N, C-alpha and C positions, 0 to 999 in steps of 0.2 A: 504493500500500500504506500502510495506517495502522498506526502503532506507538505503543503506550502508553509514556510515559516517566515514571519515578519516580526518587527519589533520597533519600538520607539517611533510610532507614527506622529506623535506630538501635534495632533490637530489643534489649531489655535495658535501655532507658533508665531513668534515675532509680532505679538500683540494683534493676533487675528488678521494678519496681513493677507489681503486678497491675492496678492502676487504669489505668495507661497501656496495658498490654497489652489490656485490655478496650476502651479508647478506640481503639487501633489496629485491633482486630478489627471494630469498628463501621464504620470507614472501608472496609475491604476487603470486608466482607459486604454493606454497604448502598450503597456508592458505586462503588468501583473495579471489582470483578469484574462487577457488573450492567451497568455502562457499557460495558466492553470486550466483554462477551458480546452486548449489544444491537447494538453496531457491528460485530460480527464480527471483532474484532481477535485475532490469534493470536501476536503478537510483543510482548515487553516489553523495554525497555532500562532497566536499573537503573544509575544513574550514581555508585554508590559509597556507602560507609558503610552497609553492610547491617546490621552490628551496632554496638552502642554502645561496648563496651569493647575496647581493643586487646590486653590481656594474657590475658584468660580469658573464659569464657562460662558462664552458668548453664544447667544441662541442662533445667530446666523451660522456660526461654526458648527453647531449641532446639526442644523438643517443640511449643510453641505456635506459633512462627513457621513451622515446617514444616506444621503443621496448617492454619493460616489463610492461608498464601501458597504455599509451594513445592509442597505436595501438590495444591493446587487447580490450579496451573499444569500439573502432570503429568496430572491427571485430565481436564483440558480441552484437552490437546495444545497447550499454549502454549509457544512458544520464548522462552527467557529469556536475555538477554545481561547479564552482571554485570561491571561495571568495579570494580577494586579501589580503595577510598578510603583515606584516612589512618587512619580508625578501624578499618579491616579489617586493618591491618598490625601485626605484633608489634613490629618494629623501626622506628625513625624514618628510617633511612638506606637501607632496602631494602624492596621489596614481596614478596620471595620467601617469607617466612613470613607467611601471612595466613589469616584465618578462613575465607575462601571455599574455599581448598584444604584447610584443616584439617577442614572439615565435608564435604569431598568432593562439593561441589555439581556439579562438572564431570563426576562419574561418571554423572549423569543425562543421558540421551541428548539431551534437549531444552535442556540448559543449557550455556552457554559462559562461561567465566571469563577475563577479560583482565587479566593481570599485567604485560604489556608493551604498548607502542603497537602497534596492529594495524589493518590495513585490512580491512574486510568489505564484502560487497555484499548489499543487500536489495532485491529486486525491480528489479534493474538500476541501483540507486543506490549509489555508493561512499560509505561512511562511515568515518571515522577514529576509533578508540576509544583514548582516552588515559587510562591510569590515573594515580594520584597520582604527581606528579613529586617524586622524592627524589634524594639524592646519587648513588646507584648508577645510576639510569636517566636522569639529566638529559641527558647527552650523547647517549644513544641516542634520547631523546624529541625533542630539538631537531633531530637529523638526520632522524628519521622524519617529523616535521612539515614539514621543509623539502622532503623528497623526495616526499611524497604528492601525488597528483592529486585527492584527495577535497576537496570544497568544503564538506562538513558534518562537524563534529567533535562527538563526545560524550565528556565526560571528567569528571574530579574534580580541579578546578583551584583554586589560590589565586592570585588576580589582584589586584594593588594597586588601591586606589581604589573597590572595590565594597562595597556594604553587606552586612555579615555578618548583622546583625539590623537592624531598622528604626532608622535614625539612628546605627548603629555601622559605621564604615567601616574597611576593612582598610588597614593601613599597611605590610604586608609581602606577599611573594609575587612572582610574575613580572610583567613589564610587559605591559600589554594589547596592545601593538604586536606581540607574539610571534604573535598569532592573526589578524593583519590579512589573511593570505592566504585565510582561510576566509570564506565568505559567512555562515555561521552556526556559532558555537561554543557548544554547550550544555554547561552544567556543573552539577554538584552541589557540595557542600561548604558554601557559604553558604546559610543557610536562608531568607533573604529574597529575594523575587522582584524582579529588576531587570535592566536591560540597557543597553548603550551603542550599540546598532545592529548589532553583529555578535557580541558576546559576550552570551550570555543565561544568567543564573543563574535557573533555573526555580523555585528554592525547594523546600522539602520539602512533604509532603502533609498534615501535621498538626502541631499545637502540641506542643512538648516542654518548654519553659521559659517563665517569665513574660515573657521577651523577645519571645515570639510572640503576646502578648496583642493581640487585634484586628488581627493581621497576616493578610492573606488567604492561605489555604492550599488546596491541591488538587493535581491532577496534570495532565499534558498529553498530547495526542494529536498526533503528528507525521505528516504526509502526505509520504512520500518522493518523490512525483511533483510535487506542487504546492508543497511546502515550507511549507504552511500549518501553523500551530500553534494548536490549540484548547485552551483552558484549561477544565478541569472542576473546579468549586468543591467543596471539602469543607465542607458546612454545619455540621459538628459542631465545637464549641469545647470545649477542656479548661479554660480559664481564664476566670473571671468576676469582676467587681468589683460589689459592692453598696454604694452610698453610703447610709449610715444617717443619717437626720435626722428624729427623732421630733417635731420642730416642724412638719414637713410631712407627717406620716403620722398614721394612726389605728390603733388596735388592730385594728379590723375589717379595714383594708386589709392589715395584716401577716398576719392569720389567713387571709385569702381569696386571698392571692397563690399562683400556681402555682409550686411549688418543684421539681416533678418534672424540669424541664429541667437542674437542677444535679446530678442523680444521677451519682455517680462522678466528679465534677469537683472542681477546685481553686477555692476561693472566697476572695476577699480582701474583707473588710468594712471600709470606710473610714468612720470615725466623723466625722460633721459636727456633729451635736448629739445628745447622749444624756442626756435629762432623766428618762426613765422606765425604770429597770432592768428592770421586769417586761416591758415591751414588747420590750426587746432580748433578754431571755431567751426570749421567745416566738418571736422570729425564729430564734434559735439552735436551739431545739427543733424548729422546722419544717425547718430545714436538715438536722439530724442524722437526722430521721425519714425523709428521702428518701435517706439513705446517701451523703452527699457524701464525697469522698476526703480532702479536707483543707480546714480553715478557718483563716485567719489574720486577726487583727483589728488594724488600724492605728489606734492611739488615743493611747497615752502614749509620749513620746519623751524620751530622755536629753538634757537641755539642755546637758550638758557636752560633747556631741559637736560638733565643729567642722564641722557640716553644716547647711545652711540648712533651717529647718523646712518651708518650702513644698515642698522636694524630697520629704520623706517624706509630707507631707499629701496629695500627689498620688498616693501609693501606686504609685510607679513601680517598674519591675523593677530587679533588682540591678545589672545592667550600666549602666543609665542613671544610677542614683545614683552608682556608682563613677566613671563618666566625668565627670559634672558636678562631683564632688568634686575629681578630678584637674585639671579645667579651672579650678577656683577657686584652685589653688595657685600660689604665686609661684616657679615653677621653670622651667628652660629645656627640660628633656627631657620635656615633657608627653606627647607622642606615644608615646615609648618606655615610659613608666610605664603609660599607658592600655593599650597593647598587652600588657604583661606581666600586668596585672590581668585583662584579658579572657582571656588564655591560661590563667591560673591558675583563673579561674572555670569555664571550659569543662572543664578537666581535673578539677576537683573534682566535677563532675556524673557522672564515670565511676568515682569511687572507691567501693569497697565499704564499707558501713556495718557496723561491728563490733557 
């Protein structure tokens, strides 16, 4: 039996940005559902963080995520298994108040929500479903994992030492040895795809922040009989960098470039050389004409900032810049400070803009 596996859909991301909702929709309509329909897959496992905000939800987001995903599952008789993730929970110390129950997803006959560690069987294969481990369920989760005979786990885990984003490693969470008894432990939570041989962070299926720039995204198909895992690439990217150097360009090359690929996307223009303002304005006009979602220009920097110029000239994402800055400091608790900044940055992405 083949099962589609997704995670960290984060509906409502970036303050319920419609540009991101359109980007998500493109993935589901042109990649995800066509692929599983072609392969005859009727079961999906979602490994947590269905929605982006922990405290509330935008009703337009609810309408759109139902239309593009949940209703499609029902209309096509797809069984959906939903594991509660940390972004799905209202409180940090319990999973009992969560968006999946609040939206009454389990009321749909084909949907099952896992708030507690649970054993299930799919086509004769026992699977262990592990929701977000918090203070309230920690003892229960450890006991259930110790007692289960399942060899394959699906969960929403925070494990030390794994990459959260490319180049950003987690310094907190549970020890990887906790999952040694499982042949394969699949997890959501960290958006970067990585593994250590038995713990597999499958990553999420699309880009959400600049930390995802050029990071491979897609979803997976798991065969319960052979335990083979097939990766299905999402070819669509939300974030793009354009290196502008009018010493190596011509006005004609700027005018004839195909900018339609940037429609609805986030663009970062990195200025290498800008000697002809008219040429640069032509580039900007071309980008705005195809309706890009956002343009930022990396050009002038505050020389008073105690950050190396080459950091910004590389137009790196915020987390990379922050981590490099922390690493340059002469302090003892770099890891703790780096962890704090990463936590604050991720939390800031879920705040409502006034």
